[in-house]
Kinemage of the C-alpha trace (Angstrom):
@kinemage 1
@onewidth
@group {chain A} dominant
@subgroup {mainchain}
@vectorlist {calphas} color= white
{ca met a 1} P 0.000 0.000 0.000
{ca ser a 2} L 2.306 2.736 -1.279
{ca asn a 3} L -0.278 5.497 -1.373
{ca pro a 4} L -3.259 5.113 1.018
{ca gln a 5} L -4.648 8.525 0.083
{ca ala a 6} L -4.782 7.590 -3.610
{ca ile a 7} L -6.517 4.293 -2.769
{ca val a 8} L -9.176 6.057 -0.713
{ca glu a 9} L -9.701 8.678 -3.414
{ca leu a 10} L -10.061 5.888 -6.003
{ca thr a 11} L -12.643 4.156 -3.779
{ca his a 12} L -14.692 7.346 -3.613
{ca glu a 13} L -14.410 7.685 -7.398
{ca val a 14} L -15.563 4.056 -7.964
{ca arg a 15} L -18.538 4.675 -5.688
{ca arg a 16} L -19.432 7.817 -7.609
{ca leu a 17} L -19.117 6.071 -10.980
{ca ala a 18} L -21.101 2.995 -9.877
{ca thr a 19} L -23.924 5.121 -8.487
{ca gly a 20} L -23.974 7.224 -11.642
{ca lys a 21} L -24.041 4.267 -14.021
{ca ile a 22} L -26.809 2.478 -12.068
{ca asn a 23} L -28.878 5.639 -12.232
{ca glu a 24} L -28.304 5.821 -15.993
{ca ile a 25} L -29.431 2.180 -16.381
{ca asn a 26} L -32.566 2.953 -14.365
{ca asp a 27} L -33.305 5.968 -16.544
{ca ile a 28} L -32.977 3.872 -19.736
{ca asn a 29} L -35.059 1.085 -18.183
{ca arg a 30} L -37.858 3.509 -17.337
{ca glu a 31} L -37.892 4.646 -20.954
{ca thr a 32} L -38.019 0.991 -22.088
{ca thr a 33} L -40.946 0.290 -19.752
{ca phe a 34} L -42.750 3.341 -21.074
{ca leu a 35} L -42.183 2.209 -24.669
{ca ala a 36} L -43.422 -1.321 -23.823
{ca leu a 37} L -46.585 0.154 -22.276
{ca asn a 38} L -47.242 2.248 -25.381
{ca ala a 39} L -46.688 -0.831 -27.536
{ca leu a 40} L -49.292 -2.779 -25.548
{ca ile a 41} L -51.777 0.035 -25.960
{ca glu a 42} L -51.208 0.148 -29.718
{ca ala a 43} L -51.435 -3.660 -29.922
{ca ala a 44} L -54.816 -3.587 -28.153
{ca arg a 45} L -56.069 -1.038 -30.626
{ca ala a 46} L -54.958 -3.216 -33.528
{ca gly a 47} L -57.055 -6.160 -32.266
{ca asn a 48} L -56.143 -9.567 -33.679
{ca ala a 49} L -53.533 -8.019 -35.940
{ca gly a 50} L -51.655 -6.750 -32.929
{ca lys a 51} L -51.622 -9.935 -30.863
{ca gly a 52} L -48.118 -10.934 -31.960
{ca phe a 53} L -46.865 -7.450 -31.256
{ca ala a 54} L -48.468 -7.620 -27.786
{ca val a 55} L -46.497 -10.779 -26.994
{ca val a 56} L -43.250 -8.971 -27.831
{ca ala a 57} L -44.304 -5.935 -25.801
{ca asn a 58} L -45.130 -8.117 -22.780
{ca gln a 59} L -41.728 -9.795 -23.070
{ca val a 60} L -40.035 -6.390 -23.207
{ca lys a 61} L -42.005 -5.341 -20.142
{ca tyr a 62} L -40.885 -8.506 -18.330
{ca val a 63} L -37.240 -7.940 -19.253
{ca ser a 64} L -37.535 -4.346 -18.092
{ca lys a 65} L -38.936 -5.519 -14.767
{ca arg a 66} L -36.056 -7.966 -14.334
{ca ile a 67} L -33.530 -5.236 -15.127
{ca ser a 68} L -35.198 -3.014 -12.541
{ca glu a 69} L -34.988 -5.771 -9.927
{ca ile a 70} L -31.311 -6.437 -10.710
{ca thr a 71} L -30.298 -2.778 -10.621
{ca thr a 72} L -32.213 -2.244 -7.391
{ca gly a 73} L -30.407 -5.184 -5.799
{ca leu a 74} L -27.069 -4.124 -7.266
{ca asn a 75} L -27.539 -0.591 -6.048
{ca lys a 76} L -28.388 -1.804 -2.556
{ca glu a 77} L -25.512 -4.300 -2.296
{ca leu a 78} L -22.873 -2.267 -4.131
{ca ala a 79} L -23.757 0.987 -2.436
{ca gly a 80} L -23.562 -0.697 0.948
{ca ser a 81} L -20.200 -2.343 0.234
{ca leu a 82} L -18.693 0.808 -1.261
{ca ser a 83} L -20.017 2.879 1.613
{ca thr a 84} L -18.329 0.542 4.092
{ca leu a 85} L -15.145 0.535 2.015
{ca thr a 86} L -14.956 4.336 1.836
{ca glu a 87} L -15.645 4.638 5.563
{ca leu a 88} L -12.844 2.165 6.288
{ca gly a 89} L -10.542 4.086 3.949
{ca asp a 90} L -11.392 7.419 5.529
{ca ser a 91} L -10.806 5.914 8.961
{ca met a 92} L -7.442 4.562 7.829
{ca ile a 93} L -6.393 7.970 6.525
{ca glu a 94} L -7.528 9.592 9.762
{ca arg a 95} L -5.427 7.147 11.782
{ca leu a 96} L -2.435 7.754 9.522
{ca gln a 97} L -2.873 11.506 9.872
{ca ser a 98} L -3.149 11.144 13.635
{ca his a 99} L 0.010 9.049 13.902
{ca asp a 100} L 2.085 11.092 11.456
{ca gly a 101} L 0.615 14.380 12.663
{ca gln a 102} L 1.543 13.777 16.297
{ca arg a 103} L 5.000 12.528 15.380
{ca cys a 104} L 5.598 15.612 13.221
{ca ala a 105} L 4.264 17.863 16.007
{ca asp a 106} L 6.928 16.326 18.243
{ca leu a 107} L 9.536 17.019 15.559
{ca ala a 108} L 8.281 20.611 15.274
{ca leu a 109} L 8.658 21.018 19.036
{ca asn a 110} L 12.177 19.608 18.865
{ca met a 111} L 13.087 22.130 16.142
{ca ile a 112} L 11.891 25.163 18.043
{ca asp a 113} L 13.357 23.843 21.287
{ca val a 114} L 16.807 23.604 19.660
{ca val a 115} L 16.402 27.195 18.473
{ca asp a 116} L 15.329 28.376 21.937
{ca arg a 117} L 18.271 26.732 23.661
{ca asn a 118} L 20.616 28.338 21.138
{ca leu a 119} L 19.102 31.782 21.508
{ca tyr a 120} L 19.101 31.484 25.296
{ca glu a 121} L 22.896 31.408 25.075
{ca arg a 122} L 22.830 34.569 22.980
{ca ser a 123} L 20.812 36.341 25.683
{ca cys a 124} L 23.487 35.332 28.199
{ca asp a 125} L 26.349 36.404 25.920
{ca val a 126} L 25.089 39.933 25.361
{ca arg a 127} L 24.607 40.606 29.097
{ca trp a 128} L 27.994 39.152 29.988
{ca trp a 129} L 30.015 40.919 27.306
{ca ala a 130} L 28.377 44.266 28.105
{ca thr a 131} L 30.284 44.185 31.417
{ca asp a 132} L 33.687 43.575 29.768
{ca ser a 133} L 36.087 46.274 30.957
{ca ala a 134} L 37.340 47.080 27.430
{ca val a 135} L 33.754 47.555 26.238
{ca val a 136} L 32.835 49.802 29.164
{ca glu a 137} L 36.028 51.875 29.062
{ca cys a 138} L 35.766 52.668 25.369
{ca leu a 139} L 32.536 54.563 26.107
{ca val a 140} L 34.037 56.252 29.150
{ca asp a 141} L 37.285 57.352 27.492
{ca gln a 142} L 35.815 58.138 24.055
{ca asn a 143} L 39.151 58.002 22.215
{ca asp a 144} L 40.601 56.005 19.314
{ca ala a 145} L 42.944 53.975 21.490
{ca ser a 146} L 40.084 52.751 23.706
{ca ala a 147} L 37.910 52.065 20.670
{ca asp a 148} L 40.719 50.054 19.037
{ca his a 149} L 41.269 48.103 22.239
{ca ala a 150} L 37.535 47.336 22.504
{ca ser a 151} L 37.456 46.262 18.851
{ca ser a 152} L 40.395 43.934 19.467
{ca arg a 153} L 38.617 42.449 22.457
{ca leu a 154} L 35.443 41.904 20.396
{ca ala a 155} L 37.531 40.299 17.640
{ca val a 156} L 38.906 37.781 20.148
{ca ile a 157} L 35.339 36.939 21.221
{ca leu a 158} L 34.289 36.478 17.588
{ca asp a 159} L 37.163 34.084 16.972
{ca ser a 160} L 35.786 31.836 19.725
{ca tyr a 161} L 32.090 32.347 19.037
{ca thr a 162} L 31.775 31.692 15.312
{ca val a 163} L 27.973 31.936 15.298
{ca tyr a 164} L 28.120 35.745 15.245
{ca arg a 165} L 28.368 38.097 12.287
{ca asp a 166} L 29.620 41.013 14.351
{ca leu a 167} L 29.517 42.741 17.742
{ca trp a 168} L 29.032 46.492 18.028
{ca val a 169} L 29.608 49.002 20.802
{ca val a 170} L 27.279 51.984 20.326
{ca asp a 171} L 27.457 55.209 22.342
{ca ala a 172} L 24.444 56.944 23.894
{ca asn a 173} L 23.936 59.007 20.723
{ca gly a 174} L 23.644 55.915 18.559
{ca val a 175} L 27.116 56.093 16.976
{ca val a 176} L 29.023 52.837 16.499
{ca val a 177} L 32.394 53.385 18.212
{ca ala a 178} L 33.818 49.843 18.040
{ca asn a 179} L 33.117 46.522 16.322
{ca gly a 180} L 34.861 43.188 16.153
{ca arg a 181} L 35.103 42.840 12.377
{ca his a 182} L 35.785 46.415 11.333
{ca asp a 183} L 37.984 45.155 8.471
{ca val a 184} L 34.979 43.279 7.000
{ca tyr a 185} L 32.199 45.610 8.158
{ca pro a 186} L 33.528 49.186 8.370
{ca val a 187} L 30.677 50.505 10.495
{ca arg a 188} L 32.551 52.679 13.000
{ca gly a 189} L 31.043 56.148 12.885
{ca his a 190} L 27.664 54.921 11.591
{ca asn a 191} L 24.647 56.291 13.415
{ca val a 192} L 22.079 53.622 14.331
{ca ser a 193} L 19.967 55.677 16.717
{ca ser a 194} L 16.822 54.939 14.692
{ca ala a 195} L 17.145 51.191 15.168
{ca glu a 196} L 14.550 49.734 17.522
{ca trp a 197} L 17.060 47.346 19.121
{ca phe a 198} L 19.270 50.325 20.060
{ca arg a 199} L 16.465 52.439 21.522
{ca ala a 200} L 15.085 49.461 23.435
{ca ala a 201} L 18.550 48.600 24.805
{ca leu a 202} L 18.933 52.048 26.341
{ca lys a 203} L 15.579 51.567 28.091
{ca thr a 204} L 16.509 48.294 29.810
{ca lys a 205} L 16.023 48.630 33.562
{ca ser a 206} L 19.178 46.824 34.618
{ca gly a 207} L 22.123 44.803 33.434
{ca ala a 208} L 20.017 41.695 33.895
{ca asp a 209} L 17.749 42.762 31.036
{ca tyr a 210} L 18.243 42.394 27.306
{ca val a 211} L 16.357 42.913 24.040
{ca ala a 212} L 15.717 40.087 21.568
{ca ser a 213} L 14.570 41.095 18.099
{ca asp a 214} L 12.933 39.161 15.266
{ca ile a 215} L 15.007 38.087 12.285
{ca glu a 216} L 15.956 40.877 9.906
{ca thr a 217} L 18.514 41.696 7.250
{ca val a 218} L 21.040 44.382 8.187
{ca ala a 219} L 22.456 46.424 5.309
{ca pro a 220} L 25.812 47.290 6.951
{ca leu a 221} L 26.341 43.529 7.438
{ca arg a 222} L 25.971 43.055 3.674
{ca gly a 223} L 22.309 42.149 4.016
{ca ala a 224} L 22.946 39.168 6.293
{ca gln a 225} L 19.976 37.579 8.047
{ca val a 226} L 20.561 38.069 11.750
{ca ala a 227} L 18.943 37.657 15.145
{ca thr a 228} L 19.828 40.814 17.025
{ca tyr a 229} L 20.413 40.929 20.789
{ca ser a 230} L 21.194 44.114 22.637
{ca thr a 231} L 21.533 45.524 26.130
{ca ala a 232} L 22.756 48.649 27.817
{ca ile a 233} L 26.443 49.131 28.656
{ca arg a 234} L 26.557 50.562 32.180
{ca glu a 235} L 29.120 52.545 34.060
{ca gly a 236} L 31.586 50.279 35.833
{ca gly a 237} L 29.822 47.265 34.349
{ca ala a 238} L 27.487 47.444 37.340
{ca val a 239} L 24.015 45.921 37.130
{ca asn a 240} L 22.412 49.248 38.024
{ca gly a 241} L 25.104 51.562 36.686
{ca arg a 242} L 24.450 54.648 34.591
{ca val a 243} L 23.690 53.836 30.950
{ca leu a 244} L 26.621 54.735 28.682
{ca gly a 245} L 25.464 53.149 25.445
{ca ala a 246} L 24.608 49.726 24.098
{ca leu a 247} L 26.209 46.451 23.093
{ca val a 248} L 24.621 44.893 20.032
{ca ile a 249} L 25.368 41.332 18.925
{ca phe a 250} L 24.298 39.892 15.586
{ca phe a 251} L 23.679 36.141 15.598
{ca asp a 252} L 24.346 34.690 12.129
{ca trp a 253} L 20.833 33.287 11.724
{ca ala a 254} L 20.736 31.796 8.224
{ca pro a 255} L 23.325 28.972 8.490
{ca gln a 256} L 22.323 28.051 12.048
{ca ala a 257} L 18.598 27.957 11.236
{ca asp a 258} L 19.286 26.074 8.003
{ca ala a 259} L 21.060 23.362 9.982
{ca val a 260} L 18.052 23.051 12.312
{ca val a 261} L 15.298 22.753 9.684
{ca lys a 262} L 17.356 20.450 7.474
{ca gly a 263} L 18.490 18.328 10.392
{ca val a 264} L 15.041 17.001 11.316
{ca arg a 265} L 15.087 13.218 11.708
{ca leu a 266} L 13.177 12.127 8.617
{ca ser a 267} L 13.837 9.316 6.165
{ca asp a 268} L 14.859 10.070 2.580
{ca glu a 269} L 11.359 9.045 1.472
{ca glu a 270} L 9.751 11.400 4.001
{ca trp a 271} L 11.908 14.333 2.909
{ca gln a 272} L 10.447 13.975 -0.594
{ca arg a 273} L 7.038 15.015 0.770
{ca thr a 274} L 7.923 17.184 3.765
{ca arg a 275} L 8.710 20.838 4.380
{ca cys a 276} L 10.092 21.953 7.753
{ca met a 277} L 9.918 25.609 8.784
{ca ile a 278} L 10.437 28.099 11.573
{ca val a 279} L 7.886 30.946 11.492
{ca asp a 280} L 7.815 34.017 13.711
{ca ser a 281} L 4.882 35.330 15.749
{ca ser a 282} L 3.395 36.993 12.651
{ca phe a 283} L 3.753 33.666 10.759
{ca arg a 284} L 6.523 35.002 8.547
{ca val a 285} L 8.770 32.191 7.336
{ca ile a 286} L 12.227 32.749 8.843
{ca ala a 287} L 13.713 29.347 7.971
{ca ala a 288} L 12.641 26.574 5.577
{ca ser a 289} L 14.097 23.218 4.591
{ca asp a 290} L 13.396 23.970 0.910
{ca ser a 291} L 15.088 27.404 1.274
{ca lys a 292} L 12.004 29.096 -0.205
{ca gly a 293} L 10.043 32.121 0.991
{ca ile a 294} L 12.457 33.093 3.760
{ca leu a 295} L 11.536 36.534 5.187
{ca ala a 296} L 9.044 36.934 2.313
{ca glu a 297} L 6.361 34.257 2.745
{ca arg a 298} L 3.667 34.241 5.420
{ca phe a 299} L 2.464 30.763 6.275
{ca his a 300} L -1.182 30.793 7.378
{ca leu a 301} L -0.828 28.522 10.378
{ca gln a 302} L -4.122 27.555 12.040
{ca ala a 303} L -2.875 27.107 15.588
{ca asn a 304} L -6.211 28.249 17.076
{ca gly a 305} L -4.590 29.078 20.390
{ca lys a 306} L -2.992 25.647 20.787
{ca arg a 307} L 0.657 25.366 21.780
{ca ser a 308} L 1.111 22.185 19.778
{ca gly a 309} L -0.958 20.035 17.439
{ca tyr a 310} L -1.729 19.150 13.846
{ca tyr a 311} L -4.531 19.456 11.310
{ca ala a 312} L -5.413 18.376 7.774
{ca ala a 313} L -5.069 21.274 5.343
{ca pro a 314} L -7.425 21.724 2.349
{ca asn a 315} L -4.598 20.837 -0.051
{ca gly a 316} L -4.351 17.336 1.440
{ca thr a 317} L -1.249 17.911 3.562
{ca val a 318} L -0.998 17.480 7.324
{ca val a 319} L 0.334 20.560 9.133
{ca ser a 320} L 2.006 19.922 12.493
{ca phe a 321} L 3.247 22.700 14.754
{ca ala a 322} L 4.620 23.658 18.160
{ca val a 323} L 5.108 27.104 19.670
{ca thr a 324} L 8.319 28.150 21.368
{ca pro a 325} L 8.509 26.648 24.870
{ca gly a 326} L 11.302 28.997 25.936
{ca tyr a 327} L 14.376 27.910 27.853
{ca glu a 328} L 15.590 28.988 31.292
{ca thr a 329} L 15.250 32.812 31.375
{ca tyr a 330} L 14.662 33.037 27.613
{ca arg a 331} L 10.911 33.122 27.032
{ca gly a 332} L 11.085 33.153 23.254
{ca leu a 333} L 9.383 35.453 20.777
{ca gly a 334} L 6.293 33.404 19.977
{ca trp a 335} L 7.947 31.539 17.115
{ca tyr a 336} L 6.688 28.173 15.849
{ca gly a 337} L 8.264 25.033 14.512
{ca val a 338} L 6.139 23.800 11.581
{ca val a 339} L 6.218 20.540 9.616
{ca val a 340} L 4.062 20.247 6.478
{ca gln a 341} L 3.791 16.730 5.096
{ca arg a 342} L 1.920 14.976 2.295
{ca leu a 343} L 0.646 11.504 3.150
{ca ala a 344} L 2.621 8.617 1.708
C-alpha cells in the first residue's frame, strides 16, 4: 500500500461512478418500460392483428422488470459495500494523519526547542560581554585607542564564538564606536539611533535585562539575516550603573537555522514530501528546509490558540506545529516550529 490517500480517493471515485451508471441504467429502463406500455396500448387497438406485437411488448415489459430488480439489488448491495469501504478508507487515513501528525508535532517542538536553547545562550552572551572592561572603558574614554582596544577584544570573542556576524559598541547618541570585524564591516562612525534594538537597549532597567529582536537583514552587514540581541552598557559594568550606550550582537541566523530545519530526523522518502519551517509570531517564514520564501512568505498557520498540534489542510497535507517553549530565562518570541507533510 504505497499510497493510502490515492486508494481512498479511487474508492470514492468508484462509488461515484457505480452510483452514476446504475442511475443511468434505471433511466434507460424507465424509458423501455414506457415504450413497452405504449406498444401494448397500440397492440390492443390493432385487435387480432396486434396480438403478436403484444407478446413482444409483454416480453419487453418482463425484461424491463427484471432489469429493474437487478439494478435495485445491485444498487443496494454495491452501495452498501462501497459505503463501508470508503468509511474504512477514511478511517485509515484519519489514523495515519493522527500518527504522522503527532509525530511531526513532536519534531516541530524539537526544532523550536533547539532554536530556543541556542538563543538562550545569545541572551546570556550579550549581558555578559556588556560588562567587559574594554567595552565599558571605550565609552568612558571616548578616544581612538580605547575604541581600538575594545574592537580587538570583540575580535577575540568572535574568533571563539563563530555563530556571530559582528559585535558592536554603540554610544548613547547611537554612533558605532567599536566593532569586532571592522575590516569586513567598516561601520565605525555609523549612526544607528533609529534602530529599535538600540532604543530598546537604552531603556533596559538593569544589566540583567536584554532585548531580543525578530530576524531581519542588516544592510551594513551586507544584508545578512541576523537575530539581534542588545543591552545597555553601564558605568563600571554594574548591574544598576548609569547607561553609557549599548552592546549589540548579531547572531548569524541563516546557516544556524538552516542546519536546524534540514536536520530534522526524517527518512529520505519522508523528505520527498515534507517541508520543515520556523515561522515568527506573525507567521513570517524565517527558515525553511526547501530554502524558499524566507523573510518573504507568510504561512497561514491555524494554531487556534494551541501550543502544539496538527490538522489536515485543504490541499491534502498534514500541518504539524509547536510554539516556542522557551528555555531557562529566555521566554522566546512566539515563534513556531512547523512541519508540512503529504501523506505517503
